[in-house]
N, C-alpha and C positions, 0 to 999 in steps of 0.2 A: 853370975852373968854367964848366960851359955854363948855357944857360937852363933846359935840361930837367932838369938835375941839381938847380938851385935851385928848380924847380917841385915836384921829388920831395922835398926838403927840407922845403918848406910843408905838403906833402901829411903827411909822417911827423910834423912837427909838429901839425899838426889832428888826427890820429889819439890823439895822445899827450895832446891836451887831451880829446877825445871821451871815452877811457875813465876819467878821472878819476871816482872814486865820490865823490859829495858827502856821504854820510855819514861816510865812513871816512876820507877825506882832506882836503875842503874845509872841513867844518864844526868840526872840532877847530881849524883854523887861522883861522875866523871870515871864510871866502871865500866867502858864499853870498848868494844873491838877497837875503836879509832884509839882509845889510849894505849890499848896492848901494840898496835902498830907504829906509833909513835916512839916507841922505845920503852925498855922496861920488862921485857919479857921474863928476865930472870929474877926479878923481884918478888916476893911474896904476894903483892898485889896483882902483880901480871898472872901468876900462876892461880890466884883466886878466881881470876876473872876467866882465864882459859878453863877452869873447871866449869865455872857457871855456865859458859856457854856449850862446853861439851853436852853437859846435863839437859841443856835446852834442845839441842841437835838430837839427842838421845831418846825423844818422848815416847816413841812407839816400844823400844824394848823396855822401857820404865812401865809403860802401861801393862805388857806383859808378864813383868815380873812382879807388878803388883796383883794381878790376877792369881798367878801361881801362889804367891804368898796367903793371899785370902782362900784359896782354895785349899791349902795346905793347913792354915789355920781352922777352917770349918770341918775337915776330916779329923784332925787331931783333937779337936775339944780345946 
């Protein structure tokens, strides 16, 4: 596995976190920002909630990174 493949995997993971719907998926499992503010920021669950919301906040850079990845894949074959 090369470094480029590793970066593509991280990009796919960030895309998966970015498309999670808070009302349908996260709220029934109590993975919302309200849970994070009630305490538990240093727990693993709190860190994952923060990562999910950071990915959702950074959607425009994710779109640009996806475009760059597609263009590189098209050029390199």
